N, C-alpha and C positions, 0 to 999 in steps of 0.2 A: 815338312810342307813348305813350299816356296811360292811366292807370288811374283809374277812378271809384270813389269811396268808397261802400260799401254802408251802408244804414241798419240799424238793429237789427232791423227786421221782415223782412229778407231781400232787399229791393229796393234799388235805388240811391237815394240820398237826393235826387238832382236829375235823375231820368229820368222825365218825365211820361208818355211813351209806355208804358214798362214798367209804371208804376203804374196806368194806365188800363185796359190790356188784361188784367192779372192773370195773365199767363203766366210768372210768376217761376220756375215749376218747369222750364220749357223752357230756361232759361239756367243754365249752371254758376255756382255761387257762387264769387266771387273772394275771396281773403283780404283781411281788413280791414287796410288800410295803417296805420290808427291804432294797431295793436298795436305797431308799431315807433316808435322815437323819431325820426321823419322829419319834417322841416318841410313843412307844407302850404301851398299857394298858393291864394288865393281869387280865382276868376275873376269876370267881370262878371255871369254868370248865377247866382252864388252857389255854384258847385261848387268844392269843395276838391280840388286835385290836386297830386300830387308828381311831378316829372319824374325820369326816369332819371338825368339829369345831376346833380340834387341828391343822389340816393341814392349815386351813384358818388363824388361829392365827399365825402359824409359818411364812406363806408367808407375813403376814402383818408386822411382826417384821423385817423380812429380807428387805422388801421394805423400812421401816423406816430407817434402818441402811444405805441402799444405798442412800436414799434421804437426809441424814444429810450433810450439807455443810462442807467443810474442815475448819479446824481452821484458823482464820484470821492470815495473816502474820504480824509479829511484825514490826512496822515501824522503819526504820533506824534512829539512833540518829541524831538529827539535828546538823549540823556542825556550828561552830561559824561564825558569819558574817565576811566577809573579810573587814578589815579596809583599808581605802584609804591610798595611799602613800602620800609622801610629796614632795614639790618642795623646793630646797635649793637655797637661794640667798647668795653667799659667797662674802663678801665685801673685799675691798682692805685694805692694811695696812703694806706693805713691810714685815719686819722681824716678825711683830706680826702675819702675815698670817700663820705661822706654827701652830697656834692654830686650824686652820681648820682641820688639821690631827687628832687632839684629838676629835674634834666634830664628824667627820666621824666614828672614832673608837667607840665612845659611841653609836651612832645611830645603827651601825652594831651589837653591843653587845646587844642592847635592841630589835633587830628584827624589827626596823623601816624601811619600804621600801622607797627607794628614787626613785621617778619617773622622776625627772628632776633636773638639776643643771644649774644655771646661775652664772657666776663668773666674777669678776672685778679684774684686776691686779693679785696679788698673789692668789686671790680666783679662778681665771681662771686656774692658774697653778695647784693648788691642786685639783680642781674639775675635770680637764681634766685627770690628772694622775689617779684619783680614777676610773673614768668611763672606762679608758683604761686598768685597772687592774694592774697599776704600782704604787699603793700607798705605798706598802712595800719598793720598791726601792727608792721612794722619801723620805720616813721617814728615811731610813738608811743614805741617803745622807745628810739630814738636821741634824740629830743627830751627824754626824761625822764632821760637820763644826767647825773649829776653826778660830781665827783671822788670823793665817798664811795661812790656806787653802783658806779662803775668799779672801785674797790678791792675791793668786795664780790664782784665777778665774777672776780677773779683767784685762781686756785688754784695757789699756788706749790708747786713740787716740786724736790727736790734729787737725785732718783734717776733721773729720766728724761733725755731728750735735749733738753729745753728748760726754761726757767724756769717756764713755765706749762703745766699739763696741758691746759687748754682744755675740760675736762669741764663746767664750770659754764655756759659758753656753749653747749656741746652740749645740755645739758638745756633751756636756754631755746629752742633751735631745735626740739627734739623736741616742745615744747608746741604748735607751730604746723605743723610740717612732717613729723611722724612718718608713715612709710609712703609718702611721696610719692616717685615716681621720675621720671626724665626723660620716660618715655612718657606721664605724666599732664599734661605741660605744654602740649601742643598745638602748640608751635612749636619749631624747632631751638634748642638751648641747649648751649653748650660751656663747661666750666670748664677753665682752663689751669693746669697744675701742673708742677713740675720733679721729676725723679727724682734724689735726692741721690747715689746711687752712680754713675750714668753721666752725669748732666747732660742727659739727654734731655728734650725738651719733651713733656709728656703732655697729650693732649686727652681729657677725660672727658665723654662724651656719652650714657651710659646707666648704669642702675643707680640706686643710692641718691643722692638729691639732697643730703642732709645730708653724707654722706661726701665727695662731690665738692667741695662748698663748703669744708669743713674743710681738705681737702688743698690747695685753691687759696690759702687765706690763712694757712697754717702757716708763719709767719715763722721762718726758721732761728735757733735759739738762744733764741727767745722762746716759741714754741709747739712742742709735741712733734710730730715728723713723723707722718704718717698712713700706716699700712701698708694697701695696697689691692692685692689679688691678687698678693702677694709683691713688690710694688714699694713702696719707701719714698719717699713724696711730700712735698714742701715747697712753699713759696710759688712760684706761677708767674711772679711778677715777676722772678725770677732769669734767666729766659730770654726772656719775651715780656710786657713790662709793659703794652702796649696792643695787644691781639690783633687787629689789622687783618688779618693774614695768615690767621687762622682764617675770617673772613668771606669772604675771597677764595676760599679753598679750597671753601667751600660755594656758590660761584658766585652770590653776591649782587650785583645790579647797582649798588646804591647803599649805600656803607659810610660810616657816620658814627662817628668816633672821639671819645672823651672822654679827654683827656690832663690828668691832675691835677698834672703837674710842669712845665707850660709857664711858670709864673710865677716859677720859681726862676732869676732872672737871674744870670749870672756863673759858673754851675757849669762851663761848658765852657772857661773861661779857662785859659791856660797862664801860669804865673808863674815867673820866674827868681828863685831864692832862694839864700842863702849857707848853707853847712853849718858855719860857724864857731860856736864855743860862745858863747852870750850872756854879757855882763858881769853879774856878780852883786855887788850892793851890800848889805851887812848881811844876807846870806842870802836876799834876795828877788830874783826875776828882774826884769830891766829891763822896764818897761812898766806900764800901769795895770790889766792884767787877768792873771789866772792862765791858764796854757795850756789848761786844761780847762773854760773858761767860754764858753758860747755867747752871743754878742751878738744879741739878738732885736729890736733897734731901740730908739728913744728912749722909746717908750710901754710897752714890755714889760719886765718884770723879767728880768734875766739868769738863765739856767738853768745849773746845774753838771752836767756830763756824768758819769753813772755808767756801770756796765757795760751796762745796757740802752740808755742814751742813745748810747753809742759804737756799739753794734750797729745801732741804728735809723738813726743818721746815716750809717753806712757803707752800709747797705742803701739809703738814700735816694740816695746818690751812684750806686750801681749802677743803680737804676731809671732815674735821669735819663739816664745815658750810654747805656744799652741802648735806651731808648725813642727817643732822638734818632736812633740808628743805624737801628733797625728801621723807624721811620716815614719816614726819608729814603729807604730802599730800597723801601718799599711804602707809599706815602702813601694816606690815605683820600680819599674824594671830598669830605668836609667834616670839619673838625676843630673840636671845641668845647674852649675853653681857659678854664675858670673861674679867676678870679684868687684862688688859695688859698695863695700862698706864705707868708703870715703865720700860717697855721694849722699847728701842729706835728703830726707824724705820730702822736703819742700823745694829742692833745687831743680825745678822742672826745666830751667834754662840750660842744663847740662845734658841735653838729649844727645848731642853728637858723641860724647864720651860714653854714655850708657849704651847707645846702639852699637858702637864699636865693640865694647866689652862683651855684650851679648852675642854678637856675631863670632868673635874669637873663641869664646867658651864653647859654642856649639860646633864650630869647625873642628875643634880639638877632639870632639867625641863622635864625629861622623863615622869613623872606622868601627868603633864599638857598636854604634847603632845599626850599621849595616850587618855586622856579625849577628846581632840579636835578631834581625829580620830574617837572616838565612836560617838560623836555628829554628825559629817559629814557623818559617815557611815550609 
């Protein structure tokens, strides 16, 4: 079957019979095929015609184009898996504790997320200031310390339970941390203290941040104890010098401990000694040193022990022995050991050196720490 194309006048463009007789009205008008986008075929007699086969083929191709599915969307690039954060156990160590500032700086620089901090003694002070956003102020204070400025911060007292009242230091903390509580920190934070009457280990995790930090670093005999809710609290290093167990109790998957006493070699040695009285010649004890002189090495001047020195050195021995035992029973996933044995517990004016050593010790372990995060992630 074929359709002929009509002219604009109403007849067929190529039908001479119809054109000559003039009976266009007797024949029904056919639709103009040229209204559709249909290919026309030119015959020998000059007539354009379109076959039904061509029309069906065109419809088929159009239907195929409409039925073609849209191109698949490109999947979004897979994001790198989020590494787990770490829990920090910051140990005590008096002046050596300034190394904690360097540790925190190195972790920040490497992009290591800290989910929790547990601190003992000066570890509680540094950890609390970090979570409160006051680490810069603490670092500036530490680096500015000199022997003279340290002496100006000591408020000696003979009527209390310690040589120092600690109120001057408290006033300095009030300038930056007044009104801040544990709820304002945004991340879990625990200060470890000891109850002097019972020997219990006390975990302070709510309430006033300044009170908790003061209780955690209240060295017995040096600072007055802190009375908190009818408990008399002193330095937490008496019971838990490096609080790894606190982080474990909070179900932290990756615990990193900072032990400030690792570099004190020989403290665990057992020595057999005689109890015989030493020989005395001309009223002087045999030997080139008096009994109460501490040998600090060939490059350092010997220091004579006073009352405070005896208490501090005794406390140093206690911390070292307890930290060895506690960390052997409940080891961390990674331990950082800044080499701080040459810095005395009362040499707070050596903050620059301690911070640098803490930073370097941490940077050396960043690769291992990231590997542990990948394994646990």
